[in-house]
Backbone bond lengths (Angstrom), bond angles and torsions (degrees), N, CA, C in turn:
res aa  C-N    CA-C-N  psi(-1)  N-CA   C-N-CA  omega(-1)  CA-C   N-CA-C  phi
1 X - - - 1.464 - - 1.520 109.44 -
2 X 1.328 117.26 149.20 1.456 121.29 -176.50 1.523 111.74 -72.14
3 X 1.337 114.88 159.84 1.464 120.57 -179.87 1.520 111.38 -61.53
4 X 1.339 116.44 -40.28 1.466 118.90 -179.29 1.522 110.97 -65.54
5 X 1.318 117.22 -45.64 1.465 120.51 -179.22 1.526 111.04 -61.08
6 X 1.326 116.77 -45.44 1.462 120.18 178.02 1.524 111.54 -62.80
7 X 1.327 116.63 -41.83 1.455 120.23 179.36 1.513 112.40 -61.25
8 X 1.338 116.85 -41.07 1.461 120.29 178.05 1.527 111.19 -62.73
9 X 1.329 116.83 -43.09 1.462 119.97 -179.65 1.527 111.77 -67.42
10 X 1.331 116.77 -40.59 1.469 119.72 178.66 1.526 110.37 -65.60
11 X 1.330 116.95 -44.88 1.458 120.14 178.47 1.514 112.30 -61.69
12 X 1.333 116.42 -40.10 1.466 120.15 176.23 1.524 110.24 -61.67
13 X 1.327 116.47 -43.91 1.459 120.22 178.47 1.518 112.52 -62.16
14 X 1.329 117.14 -39.17 1.465 120.52 177.95 1.522 111.14 -63.57
15 X 1.329 116.58 -40.39 1.460 118.92 178.28 1.524 110.76 -64.12
16 X 1.331 117.09 -42.08 1.457 119.58 179.76 1.529 111.48 -65.01
17 X 1.322 117.44 -37.23 1.461 120.94 -177.31 1.524 112.78 -79.28
18 X 1.327 116.33 -40.61 1.463 120.40 -168.12 1.519 114.15 -112.90
19 X 1.324 117.84 -26.17 1.452 119.61 -172.65 1.516 111.31 68.33
20 X 1.320 115.83 -161.24 1.461 120.38 179.76 1.526 110.61 -74.88
21 X 1.335 117.60 143.37 1.467 119.28 173.61 1.518 110.43 -63.95
22 X 1.325 116.47 142.42 1.466 120.39 -176.64 1.520 112.29 -71.61
23 X 1.329 116.57 -25.98 1.464 120.42 179.14 1.526 109.34 -134.49
24 X 1.314 114.64 150.31 1.454 119.95 173.96 1.512 114.62 68.41
25 X 1.337 117.74 31.79 1.462 119.70 179.66 1.530 109.27 -67.65
26 X 1.334 118.11 130.87 1.472 120.08 -178.78 1.519 113.02 -58.82
27 X 1.335 117.53 -34.51 1.462 119.67 -179.86 1.526 110.47 -66.51
28 X 1.326 117.35 -36.39 1.463 120.08 175.65 1.520 110.55 -64.08
29 X 1.327 116.65 -40.14 1.463 119.82 176.05 1.512 111.76 -62.67
30 X 1.335 116.78 -40.84 1.463 119.97 176.78 1.527 110.40 -63.62
31 X 1.333 116.89 -38.85 1.454 119.84 178.22 1.520 112.18 -62.14
32 X 1.319 117.00 -38.53 1.465 120.46 176.47 1.522 110.84 -63.32
33 X 1.333 116.23 -43.69 1.461 120.64 176.96 1.524 111.01 -62.82
34 X 1.330 116.86 -41.43 1.462 120.48 -179.80 1.526 111.46 -64.17
35 X 1.330 116.76 -39.42 1.463 119.95 178.59 1.524 111.11 -64.82
36 X 1.335 116.63 -40.48 1.466 120.08 177.79 1.524 110.89 -65.69
37 X 1.328 116.58 -39.64 1.465 120.38 178.68 1.516 110.76 -66.24
38 X 1.321 116.83 -38.18 1.464 120.39 177.80 1.524 111.00 -60.58
39 X 1.322 117.02 -40.97 1.466 119.49 179.97 1.525 111.37 -61.51
40 X 1.311 117.23 -31.14 1.463 120.71 -179.45 1.529 112.49 -82.72
41 X 1.336 116.98 -36.52 1.461 120.45 -170.41 1.523 114.20 -103.25
42 X 1.329 118.14 -8.86 1.460 118.91 -171.43 1.526 112.62 -60.57
43 X 1.302 114.23 132.98 1.459 123.67 167.21 1.516 106.17 -152.79
44 X 1.297 116.63 153.54 1.460 120.63 -174.33 1.529 110.83 -83.01
45 X 1.328 116.14 60.11 1.464 120.18 176.03 1.522 110.10 -154.72
46 X 1.317 115.69 162.94 1.461 121.40 -175.30 1.525 112.47 -70.41
47 X 1.317 117.14 -32.90 1.466 119.29 -178.18 1.522 110.93 -62.93
48 X 1.324 116.76 -43.62 1.464 119.80 178.15 1.524 110.70 -63.41
49 X 1.323 116.49 -40.22 1.456 119.90 178.13 1.518 112.50 -65.62
50 X 1.332 116.45 -36.42 1.463 119.84 177.75 1.525 110.71 -66.70
51 X 1.334 116.55 -40.38 1.468 119.78 177.53 1.525 110.83 -64.19
52 X 1.309 115.90 -40.26 1.470 121.52 177.82 1.526 110.92 -60.54
53 X 1.327 116.67 -49.65 1.464 120.30 -178.87 1.520 111.38 -65.55
54 X 1.338 116.96 -42.55 1.464 120.15 -178.80 1.525 111.18 -64.27
55 X 1.324 116.56 -39.72 1.467 120.25 -179.47 1.523 111.44 -62.87
56 X 1.321 116.72 -47.66 1.460 120.26 -173.84 1.530 112.57 -78.60
57 X 1.319 117.06 -43.65 1.467 118.78 178.70 1.524 110.06 -69.19
58 X 1.342 116.06 -41.89 1.459 118.92 176.92 1.514 112.17 -61.34
59 X 1.327 116.61 -39.01 1.460 119.92 177.64 1.519 112.08 -63.98
60 X 1.339 116.79 -39.92 1.468 120.21 178.37 1.525 111.28 -64.81
61 X 1.329 116.44 -41.76 1.466 120.19 178.39 1.521 110.50 -63.45
62 X 1.324 117.01 -44.24 1.467 120.15 179.59 1.523 111.47 -63.55
63 X 1.323 117.12 -36.56 1.466 119.41 175.88 1.523 110.54 -61.96
64 X 1.329 116.31 -40.89 1.456 119.78 177.17 1.515 112.66 -65.43
65 X 1.329 116.50 -39.19 1.468 120.47 176.99 1.523 110.19 -62.00
66 X 1.334 116.65 -42.26 1.465 120.22 179.19 1.527 111.10 -61.60
67 X 1.326 116.77 -42.75 1.469 120.47 178.91 1.522 110.54 -61.49
68 X 1.321 117.09 -45.91 1.466 119.49 -177.90 1.526 111.97 -70.88
69 X 1.323 117.01 -29.66 1.463 119.39 176.69 1.524 110.75 -65.74
70 X 1.323 116.15 -44.46 1.466 120.39 178.78 1.526 110.80 -62.38
71 X 1.337 116.11 -37.81 1.469 120.06 -174.92 1.524 113.62 -93.64
72 X 1.319 117.39 6.15 1.466 120.40 -170.50 1.517 113.03 -55.07
73 X 1.317 118.22 -44.19 1.464 121.24 -176.74 1.531 112.58 -98.35
74 X 1.321 115.83 15.52 1.464 120.65 -179.97 1.529 108.30 -127.13
75 X 1.317 117.76 86.92 1.466 120.32 -174.27 1.526 114.28 -56.09
76 X 1.325 117.46 -38.61 1.464 119.57 -179.06 1.526 110.13 -66.59
77 X 1.323 116.53 -41.64 1.463 120.25 177.99 1.522 109.93 -64.24
78 X 1.332 116.57 -40.84 1.457 119.43 179.95 1.528 110.83 -65.03
79 X 1.311 116.34 -39.55 1.461 119.85 176.59 1.526 110.63 -61.22
80 X 1.335 116.74 -44.83 1.460 120.64 -177.58 1.524 111.83 -68.03
81 X 1.331 117.71 -41.22 1.467 119.44 179.00 1.523 110.87 -66.57
82 X 1.329 116.94 -37.10 1.464 119.54 175.81 1.520 110.73 -64.69
83 X 1.331 116.71 -40.37 1.467 120.58 179.14 1.523 111.29 -63.02
84 X 1.324 116.81 -45.63 1.465 120.35 -179.26 1.526 110.57 -65.53
85 X 1.333 117.18 -43.14 1.464 120.23 179.05 1.524 110.71 -63.31
86 X 1.326 116.87 -40.94 1.463 120.38 178.87 1.521 110.63 -62.76
87 X 1.314 116.55 -46.85 1.467 120.54 177.75 1.527 110.75 -58.44
88 X 1.321 116.41 -41.22 1.464 120.04 -176.64 1.523 112.42 -66.22
89 X 1.335 117.75 -33.95 1.465 119.06 -173.16 1.526 113.45 -94.75
90 X 1.325 118.71 -19.09 1.463 119.86 -179.75 1.528 111.11 -79.07
91 X 1.327 115.01 151.19 1.462 119.23 179.64 1.513 113.65 -137.50
92 X 1.330 117.66 25.53 1.455 120.03 -175.56 1.515 114.38 -67.45
93 X 1.317 117.35 -44.78 1.470 120.13 -177.84 1.519 110.98 -67.69
94 X 1.307 117.63 -41.23 1.464 120.18 179.58 1.524 111.02 -66.66
95 X 1.343 116.97 -36.99 1.462 120.46 175.79 1.525 110.48 -60.15
96 X 1.312 116.78 -44.44 1.462 120.87 179.60 1.528 111.12 -63.00
97 X 1.326 116.70 -41.15 1.465 119.64 179.40 1.527 111.14 -62.92
98 X 1.327 117.13 -41.86 1.463 120.15 179.64 1.525 110.82 -64.61
99 X 1.333 116.54 -42.41 1.465 119.91 178.62 1.523 110.81 -64.17
100 X 1.321 116.99 -42.57 1.468 120.54 178.86 1.527 111.34 -62.83
101 X 1.334 116.65 -35.25 1.464 119.92 179.89 1.526 110.95 -65.42
102 X 1.330 117.12 -39.93 1.465 119.59 176.48 1.528 109.95 -65.23
103 X 1.327 115.83 -44.44 1.473 119.98 -179.66 1.529 111.03 -58.90
104 X 1.325 117.18 -40.67 1.462 120.75 179.89 1.526 111.17 -62.48
105 X 1.318 117.65 -38.60 1.462 120.72 179.77 1.530 111.47 -72.10
106 X 1.324 116.40 -36.33 1.461 118.76 175.01 1.524 110.99 -66.34
107 X 1.329 116.71 -35.86 1.469 120.67 -179.25 1.523 111.95 -64.15
108 X 1.327 117.23 -28.40 1.468 121.22 177.69 1.529 111.58 -95.99
109 X 1.339 116.02 8.72 1.462 123.24 178.84 1.525 112.32 59.65
110 X 1.317 116.28 30.56 1.465 121.21 176.14 1.529 107.77 -95.19
111 X 1.332 115.58 78.08 1.457 120.62 -174.12 1.527 112.82 -63.98
112 X 1.344 120.23 -42.25 1.469 118.68 177.46 1.529 112.87 -57.80
113 X 1.334 116.76 -41.43 1.465 119.33 178.64 1.522 110.94 -67.90
114 X 1.335 117.00 -37.22 1.465 120.38 178.01 1.521 110.59 -64.35
115 X 1.334 116.78 -40.78 1.469 120.12 177.36 1.524 110.87 -61.56
116 X 1.322 116.11 -45.01 1.465 119.36 179.60 1.524 110.98 -63.80
117 X 1.330 116.65 -40.51 1.464 120.35 -178.40 1.523 111.56 -67.52
118 X 1.317 117.88 -41.78 1.463 119.74 -178.53 1.523 110.97 -68.63
119 X 1.337 116.68 -21.69 1.460 119.62 175.08 1.515 113.26 -63.17
120 X 1.329 118.00 -16.74 1.459 122.34 175.39 1.526 111.58 -77.81
121 X 1.327 116.23 -16.30 1.460 121.02 -176.43 1.517 113.85 -102.85
122 X 1.330 117.28 -30.16 1.464 120.38 -171.39 1.521 110.59 -126.54
123 X 1.331 115.36 160.28 1.454 120.88 -179.81 1.511 113.72 -93.75
124 X 1.319 118.21 -12.08 1.462 120.96 -178.63 1.529 110.91 -71.36
125 X 1.310 116.58 162.43 1.460 121.02 174.43 1.531 108.88 -69.44
126 X 1.317 116.80 134.86 1.472 120.48 -175.51 1.522 113.76 -117.80
127 X 1.331 118.23 -3.43 1.468 120.73 -171.06 1.525 113.87 -62.84
128 X 1.330 117.68 -27.61 1.465 119.55 -175.48 1.526 113.17 -114.30
129 X 1.319 118.22 13.39 1.462 120.63 -178.51 1.524 110.83 -72.06
130 X 1.345 116.13 140.41 1.457 119.00 171.11 1.528 109.18 -85.07
131 X 1.328 117.28 179.58 1.461 120.56 -173.84 1.525 111.82 -61.98
132 X 1.338 117.24 -39.23 1.464 119.69 179.91 1.519 111.19 -67.03
133 X 1.330 117.02 -38.22 1.461 120.45 179.27 1.527 111.44 -70.61
134 X 1.330 116.81 -34.87 1.468 119.61 173.66 1.522 109.56 -62.33
135 X 1.324 116.33 -44.94 1.465 120.29 178.90 1.520 110.83 -62.01
136 X 1.325 116.88 -43.43 1.472 119.94 177.81 1.518 110.89 -58.74
137 X 1.314 117.00 -43.48 1.464 120.26 179.90 1.524 110.92 -60.40
138 X 1.340 116.83 -41.03 1.465 119.98 179.99 1.518 110.81 -65.95
139 X 1.328 117.54 -48.06 1.466 120.56 -177.37 1.523 110.41 -63.31
140 X 1.326 117.44 -40.53 1.465 119.89 177.09 1.522 111.05 -62.91
141 X 1.333 116.39 -41.17 1.460 119.91 179.34 1.519 111.17 -66.31
142 X 1.329 117.37 -42.02 1.467 120.35 178.03 1.522 110.02 -61.02
143 X 1.326 117.19 -44.05 1.462 120.51 -179.67 1.524 111.06 -62.24
144 X 1.340 116.53 -52.71 1.464 119.89 -176.39 1.522 111.65 -65.15
145 X 1.325 116.87 -42.93 1.462 119.32 -175.61 1.521 113.47 -78.43
146 X 1.328 117.74 -20.51 1.460 118.61 169.51 1.519 109.37 -59.57
147 X 1.331 115.87 -41.46 1.466 120.31 176.88 1.522 111.52 -71.18
148 X 1.334 116.81 -50.84 1.469 121.27 -173.01 1.522 113.27 -71.45
149 X 1.329 117.22 -39.44 1.465 120.60 -169.42 1.521 113.85 -101.66
150 X 1.329 117.57 -6.09 1.466 119.36 179.42 1.524 111.40 -131.73
151 X 1.320 117.17 -61.73 1.468 119.78 -171.82 1.523 111.30 -66.51
152 X 1.325 117.64 -49.44 1.467 119.79 -177.15 1.527 112.89 -61.37
153 X 1.343 119.91 -47.51 1.471 117.30 177.91 1.521 113.12 -62.28
154 X 1.333 118.25 -34.29 1.460 119.56 176.78 1.525 111.15 -64.55
155 X 1.325 116.83 -38.39 1.468 120.29 176.95 1.523 110.32 -60.51
156 X 1.328 116.58 -48.27 1.467 119.99 -178.99 1.521 111.56 -68.27
157 X 1.311 117.57 -33.74 1.457 119.57 174.78 1.509 112.03 -64.89
158 X 1.331 116.75 -37.11 1.463 120.52 -179.63 1.519 111.94 -66.38
159 X 1.329 117.02 -41.72 1.467 119.32 -173.74 1.522 113.08 -92.37
160 X 1.340 117.97 -21.06 1.466 119.41 -174.47 1.517 113.83 -135.13
161 X 1.313 119.32 7.81 1.450 121.63 174.49 1.519 113.65 64.24
162 X 1.324 115.77 -148.52 1.463 121.12 -177.85 1.530 111.97 -60.68
163 X 1.346 120.58 -41.53 1.467 118.80 175.97 1.526 112.39 -57.72
164 X 1.327 117.24 -39.85 1.454 120.21 178.32 1.513 112.61 -66.37
165 X 1.318 116.99 -41.82 1.465 121.07 178.42 1.523 111.55 -61.35
166 X 1.335 115.91 -50.30 1.467 119.64 -176.57 1.523 111.72 -70.41
167 X 1.332 116.88 -40.65 1.457 120.01 179.43 1.512 111.79 -64.03
168 X 1.332 116.83 -43.08 1.461 119.52 178.71 1.523 110.69 -62.05
169 X 1.327 116.36 -47.73 1.468 119.03 -176.64 1.519 111.07 -64.40
170 X 1.330 116.94 -34.74 1.461 120.01 176.53 1.524 110.57 -62.84
171 X 1.333 117.12 -47.18 1.461 120.73 -179.69 1.524 110.84 -62.31
172 X 1.320 117.13 -42.15 1.454 121.46 -179.35 1.526 111.50 -66.24
173 X 1.324 116.89 -38.30 1.465 120.92 178.82 1.523 111.19 -67.62
174 X 1.326 116.93 -41.55 1.464 119.82 178.63 1.520 111.17 -63.67
175 X 1.326 117.28 -38.45 1.460 119.73 177.25 1.526 110.38 -61.45
176 X 1.336 116.79 -41.43 1.465 120.36 178.67 1.525 111.70 -65.34
177 X 1.330 116.86 -30.16 1.461 120.31 -176.65 1.521 112.95 -85.33
178 X 1.332 117.42 -41.74 1.469 119.46 -171.79 1.523 113.65 -127.26
179 X 1.320 118.94 -3.31 1.464 120.09 -176.97 1.507 113.17 -83.95
180 X 1.332 117.07 54.08 1.463 121.62 -174.19 1.528 110.84 -115.36
181 X 1.341 114.94 151.63 1.463 120.71 175.55 1.530 108.50 -91.58
182 X 1.315 116.22 80.41 1.456 120.44 173.70 1.528 108.58 -144.48
183 X 1.317 116.63 177.96 1.463 119.78 -172.96 1.522 112.41 -60.79
184 X 1.314 118.24 -37.38 1.457 120.00 -176.01 1.526 112.44 -75.19
185 X 1.320 117.02 -37.97 1.470 119.29 -168.00 1.526 114.98 -111.63
186 X 1.315 118.37 -0.53 1.466 119.58 -177.39 1.527 111.79 -53.44
187 X 1.325 117.03 -42.20 1.474 120.69 179.15 1.533 111.69 -98.63
188 X 1.306 117.56 -44.17 1.465 119.62 -177.39 1.529 111.26 -63.69
189 X 1.317 117.77 -36.41 1.459 120.83 -177.69 1.512 114.76 -88.11
190 X 1.335 117.42 1.58 1.466 120.29 -175.62 1.522 111.88 -61.00
191 X 1.316 118.28 -47.15 1.467 121.03 -176.77 1.525 111.21 -64.01
192 X 1.327 117.28 -42.65 1.465 120.07 179.20 1.525 110.91 -62.70
193 X 1.330 116.68 -40.66 1.464 119.80 -179.84 1.520 111.55 -66.41
194 X 1.336 116.82 -43.08 1.477 119.58 -179.78 1.524 110.86 -67.91
195 X 1.329 117.17 -38.09 1.466 119.91 177.99 1.522 110.32 -63.52
196 X 1.319 116.81 -41.27 1.461 120.28 178.27 1.527 110.93 -64.49
197 X 1.335 117.02 -39.09 1.467 120.04 176.19 1.528 110.95 -58.06
198 X 1.324 116.25 -46.63 1.466 120.19 -179.40 1.526 111.30 -65.14
199 X 1.325 116.30 -43.42 1.463 120.09 -177.44 1.523 112.10 -64.84
200 X 1.328 116.58 -27.72 1.461 120.05 -176.99 1.524 114.24 -92.66
201 X 1.315 117.99 -4.69 1.469 119.45 -178.76 1.531 112.60 -56.73
202 X 1.342 120.00 -52.64 1.471 117.93 -178.73 1.522 113.34 -66.43
203 X 1.332 117.22 -38.91 1.456 119.89 -178.51 1.519 113.11 -65.93
204 X 1.327 116.84 -39.17 1.465 119.05 -179.45 1.522 111.04 -67.07
205 X 1.333 116.74 -37.39 1.474 119.24 178.33 1.525 111.13 -68.05
206 X 1.332 116.46 -39.46 1.461 118.63 176.33 1.526 110.44 -65.24
207 X 1.321 117.31 -37.98 1.467 120.41 176.07 1.520 110.79 -57.80
208 X 1.329 116.18 -48.40 1.456 119.64 178.87 1.515 112.49 -58.86
209 X 1.329 116.54 -44.01 1.464 120.19 179.74 1.524 111.57 -63.79
210 X 1.324 116.37 -40.53 1.463 119.61 179.98 1.527 111.73 -67.20
211 X 1.327 117.39 -35.61 1.464 119.33 174.83 1.527 109.82 -60.97
212 X 1.328 117.09 -42.86 1.465 120.09 178.44 1.525 111.07 -59.97
213 X 1.329 116.05 -40.61 1.465 120.60 -178.56 1.524 111.31 -70.66
214 X 1.331 116.32 -40.28 1.463 120.36 -174.04 1.527 113.63 -77.75
215 X 1.313 117.92 -13.19 1.470 121.18 177.34 1.528 108.66 -125.21
216 X 1.336 117.23 69.97 1.465 120.03 -173.92 1.523 113.93 -59.56
217 X 1.325 117.41 -28.92 1.454 119.44 179.14 1.517 113.79 -71.85
218 X 1.330 117.39 -15.51 1.464 121.29 -178.30 1.529 111.61 -125.87
219 X 1.317 116.62 22.38 1.461 120.40 -176.49 1.521 111.91 -60.41
220 X 1.328 117.21 -48.83 1.467 119.97 -177.81 1.524 111.13 -65.33
221 X 1.319 116.99 -38.50 1.466 120.44 179.51 1.527 110.13 -65.85
222 X 1.338 116.69 -43.47 1.464 120.22 179.82 1.521 111.15 -66.81
223 X 1.324 117.25 -38.64 1.466 120.31 177.50 1.522 110.64 -63.31
224 X 1.333 117.36 -40.91 1.457 120.40 178.50 1.525 110.80 -64.69
225 X 1.328 116.94 -41.71 1.465 119.87 178.32 1.520 110.95 -63.87
226 X 1.333 117.41 -40.25 1.468 121.55 177.14 1.524 110.19 -56.31
227 X 1.317 116.74 -52.38 1.466 120.51 -175.71 1.527 112.06 -70.13
228 X 1.319 117.40 -35.34 1.459 120.46 -175.13 1.517 112.61 -85.21
229 X 1.354 117.30 -44.19 1.458 120.87 -168.25 1.523 114.32 -97.74
230 X 1.334 117.63 -37.09 1.467 120.00 -173.77 1.523 113.37 -56.92
231 X 1.357 120.30 -39.93 1.470 118.81 -179.58 1.525 114.28 -62.69
232 X 1.338 117.56 -18.13 1.466 120.49 -179.81 1.520 113.10 -83.26
233 X 1.327 117.01 -10.11 1.466 120.61 -179.63 1.526 109.51 -77.48
234 X 1.342 118.63 143.40 1.472 119.44 179.51 1.518 113.90 -64.53
235 X 1.324 118.48 -21.73 1.460 121.34 177.05 1.524 109.74 -99.52
236 X 1.348 118.05 132.47 1.467 119.75 178.17 1.517 113.17 -69.06
237 X 1.326 117.25 -11.55 1.461 121.23 -176.84 1.527 112.98 -112.41
238 X 1.318 117.08 -46.87 1.465 119.75 -179.13 1.519 111.36 -61.14
239 X 1.331 117.03 -32.15 1.458 119.90 179.54 1.512 112.95 -60.06
240 X 1.335 116.85 -38.19 1.464 120.61 179.51 1.524 110.23 -63.98
241 X 1.335 116.11 -48.30 1.464 120.07 -178.89 1.524 111.41 -64.77
242 X 1.324 117.50 -45.41 1.458 120.07 -176.50 1.526 111.71 -68.31
243 X 1.326 117.47 -41.14 1.466 119.85 -179.18 1.521 111.39 -64.66
244 X 1.328 116.88 -44.61 1.466 119.09 -178.28 1.526 111.50 -71.86
245 X 1.330 118.01 -38.87 1.466 119.99 175.85 1.528 110.17 -62.44
246 X 1.331 117.68 -45.15 1.463 120.48 -178.86 1.522 110.92 -58.33
247 X 1.325 116.45 -46.47 1.461 119.72 -178.75 1.523 111.49 -68.56
248 X 1.330 116.63 -41.03 1.467 120.03 -179.54 1.520 111.78 -64.54
249 X 1.337 116.93 -31.45 1.466 121.86 -177.79 1.527 112.60 -94.98
250 X 1.333 116.93 0.73 1.463 122.45 -179.34 1.522 111.25 55.60
251 X 1.329 114.90 54.23 1.457 121.01 174.80 1.520 107.77 -142.14
252 X 1.313 116.79 -173.26 1.463 119.87 173.98 1.517 108.85 -132.16
253 X 1.299 115.06 142.75 1.458 123.03 179.03 1.519 108.69 -119.31
254 X 1.325 116.02 176.35 1.458 120.04 -176.42 1.518 111.11 89.73
255 X 1.322 115.48 173.03 1.457 121.01 -176.84 1.513 110.03 134.69
256 X 1.306 116.76 -155.51 1.460 121.72 -174.84 1.520 110.67 -95.49
257 X 1.326 115.57 128.42 1.467 122.67 175.87 1.518 108.92 -122.35
258 X 1.325 116.51 143.38 1.461 121.99 177.18 1.523 109.01 -115.92
259 X 1.344 115.47 137.52 1.463 121.47 -178.51 1.524 109.28 -127.59
260 X 1.334 115.77 136.42 1.465 122.75 175.46 1.527 112.57 58.95
261 X 1.330 117.47 19.81 1.452 120.96 176.82 1.506 115.11 79.39
262 X 1.333 118.03 -10.71 1.463 120.01 -174.59 1.528 113.70 -129.46
263 X 1.311 117.85 -35.56 1.471 120.29 -174.99 1.520 109.79 -88.38
264 X 1.324 115.15 122.23 1.463 121.67 -178.25 1.519 108.89 -112.17
265 X 1.326 115.91 128.88 1.462 121.72 176.83 1.523 109.54 -117.96
266 X 1.327 114.85 132.13 1.455 120.72 176.24 1.527 107.51 -104.36
267 X 1.331 115.83 99.82 1.459 121.48 -177.33 1.525 110.55 -81.93
268 X 1.330 115.35 142.67 1.462 120.45 176.49 1.525 110.37 -61.87
269 X 1.310 116.18 148.60 1.462 121.31 179.66 1.521 109.55 -76.97
270 X 1.333 116.01 134.11 1.460 123.19 176.71 1.528 108.42 -109.21
271 X 1.324 117.72 122.97 1.456 121.18 177.66 1.515 112.43 90.70
272 X 1.339 115.67 167.95 1.465 122.31 -175.13 1.520 113.54 -116.48
273 X 1.322 118.41 1.95 1.456 120.68 -173.87 1.515 112.99 -80.94
274 X 1.331 116.62 -173.80 1.466 121.60 177.03 1.526 110.75 -73.21
275 X 1.328 117.79 168.05 1.472 119.78 175.93 1.522 110.73 -59.57
276 X 1.322 117.83 154.51 1.471 120.49 -178.55 1.523 111.70 -60.80
277 X 1.318 115.01 138.08 1.453 121.65 178.00 1.514 111.32 -120.11
278 X 1.326 117.99 -174.96 1.469 121.67 -173.81 1.526 114.47 -55.87
279 X 1.319 117.51 -34.38 1.457 119.03 -176.80 1.508 115.15 -80.17
280 X 1.316 117.49 -7.29 1.462 118.66 -174.26 1.528 113.18 -77.17
281 X 1.325 118.43 -23.98 1.469 118.88 177.93 1.524 110.93 -68.63
282 X 1.342 119.97 -53.59 1.471 117.76 176.89 1.523 112.79 -62.29
283 X 1.327 117.90 -32.50 1.465 119.62 177.17 1.524 110.62 -65.58
284 X 1.334 116.56 -38.93 1.467 120.25 179.52 1.521 111.37 -67.46
285 X 1.328 117.41 -43.01 1.468 118.98 179.96 1.525 111.18 -68.00
286 X 1.324 116.98 -32.96 1.472 119.81 177.00 1.531 110.24 -66.43
287 X 1.326 116.68 -44.92 1.464 119.89 176.67 1.520 110.59 -62.29
288 X 1.327 116.98 -40.56 1.467 120.51 179.11 1.523 111.13 -60.69
289 X 1.321 117.62 -41.29 1.472 120.25 178.19 1.524 111.12 -60.01
290 X 1.320 116.37 -42.68 1.464 119.98 179.58 1.529 111.01 -65.08
291 X 1.327 116.08 -42.80 1.467 120.09 178.21 1.525 110.41 -63.84
292 X 1.326 116.91 -42.80 1.468 120.90 179.20 1.527 111.01 -57.94
293 X 1.324 116.34 -47.59 1.464 119.81 -179.53 1.523 110.79 -63.45
294 X 1.318 116.66 -42.81 1.458 119.36 177.04 1.514 111.93 -59.83
295 X 1.335 116.85 -41.25 1.462 120.60 179.38 1.518 111.43 -64.63
296 X 1.335 117.08 -39.94 1.467 120.16 179.00 1.522 111.00 -62.83
297 X 1.318 117.13 -41.66 1.464 120.48 179.66 1.525 111.24 -68.00
298 X 1.325 116.76 -41.03 1.468 119.87 177.13 1.524 110.31 -63.49
299 X 1.335 117.01 -44.01 1.464 120.50 -179.51 1.521 111.25 -61.64
300 X 1.327 116.83 -43.15 1.462 119.97 178.94 1.523 110.74 -63.44
301 X 1.326 116.79 -40.20 1.463 120.00 179.12 1.524 111.10 -64.98
302 X 1.333 116.79 -41.87 1.464 120.16 178.60 1.525 110.43 -65.06
303 X 1.333 116.78 -44.80 1.466 120.42 179.36 1.522 110.89 -59.64
304 X 1.309 116.70 -40.59 1.469 120.07 178.36 1.528 110.72 -66.80
305 X 1.327 116.52 -40.16 1.463 120.39 -176.11 1.519 112.72 -67.84
306 X 1.335 117.18 -30.65 1.466 119.39 -176.27 1.520 112.42 -105.37
307 X 1.340 116.66 18.38 1.467 119.38 179.38 1.529 109.70 -57.84
308 X 1.309 114.72 149.76 1.459 121.92 -175.62 1.521 110.43 -112.08
309 X 1.310 115.84 154.26 1.449 121.03 172.70 1.518 108.54 -90.20
310 X 1.319 117.08 130.73 1.456 122.13 -179.73 1.518 111.18 -54.11
311 X 1.345 119.40 131.18 1.450 120.86 175.64 1.519 111.23 -64.19
312 X 1.309 115.14 145.44 1.453 120.03 177.19 1.502 113.69 90.48
313 X 1.354 116.87 -4.57 1.457 120.66 178.16 1.521 108.91 -98.01
314 X 1.285 117.09 137.73 1.458 120.82 178.65 1.510 109.88 -80.43
315 X 1.342 115.90 135.86 1.453 119.78 175.25 1.516 110.94 -112.97
316 X 1.344 116.14 13.76 1.450 120.09 -178.93 1.514 110.10 -78.69
317 X 1.367 116.41 160.93 1.462 119.35 178.68 1.518 110.45 -57.17
318 X 1.317 115.42 139.26 1.454 120.24 178.22 1.504 114.19 89.92
319 X 1.356 118.18 -4.32 1.459 118.78 178.53 1.513 109.15 -71.53
320 X 1.346 115.72 161.25 1.461 119.44 -179.41 1.517 111.28 -100.97
321 X 1.337 117.77 23.92 1.456 121.67 179.62 1.524 109.48 -66.12
322 X 1.332 116.26 136.50 1.463 121.05 178.26 1.515 109.83 -102.61
323 X 1.320 115.75 172.42 1.461 119.49 179.79 1.518 111.70 -65.48
324 X 1.326 118.40 -23.60 1.464 120.13 179.10 1.510 112.00 -74.07
325 X 1.340 118.20 -9.74 1.451 119.92 175.57 1.521 111.48 -78.78
326 X 1.313 118.52 -10.72 1.453 121.92 178.71 1.519 107.51 -92.64
327 X 1.321 115.34 111.72 1.462 121.09 -174.00 1.509 109.42 -120.07
328 X 1.324 116.19 159.79 1.446 119.31 177.10 1.517 110.93 -68.65
């Protein structure tokens, strides 16, 4: 198996076993750098926001290129750097822990604590949510972040290695920081939000397909929800994940969300089932685990299929090239 494919699988395994490091997370360091860059470049227009996004995402990609250049002729090093980068950018285990924490508080009927906990997962106002709305917020977050925090980075890692992993995570982080519909970021955050939309297109579609595969008894229902409901979602990517998760779990998502105390959004309903209940959080995390594993296997297969032969190595009969010269 190629170094890239092995690195992706090892990094995925590390995320499942360990989750995010409690201190010194590289993404947190990138966020600090992004905040400092914003202070220097901020202006209330799209051009400034585009320069901001290009500087930070381009820098992340170049860092990945530098890593792969150093490791180009060292397959073991390339495998290890891919594994570490994959572990750093994935967030599947931490997402599951956050969802489980909300579920535990709902199970003890501690609604105020559940509201506070779900606020770590979603951007909407949570202070007045009832138990069903808290559950809906968790299931929607699990669906969207399964695509954003696991499937999409694995896709980019498969096709572009460490530069793809770091570049994708940079774009996704910037969207979380500045891709908001408010007075400060409506124009400045536009480029980051659009870049994140583009970067997530392949991952969200793979997420939808994997949901169909992982729930064979509800494949036709989930496919119908994808085609019917996903286009009504304001996000071209989150709609796919939420519609297919809702149908696969036999519930419905969407509804009214409030942001910043004043902005109210009425989201289209995804799925035909009843409102989310207590069992839908563990069901969602279980489905997410299956989708995550499927994505890791697909990514490894793609990375293996598109492996490249090192330039400068002879592939003619009689050459002394070894199998370790074939790299992703």
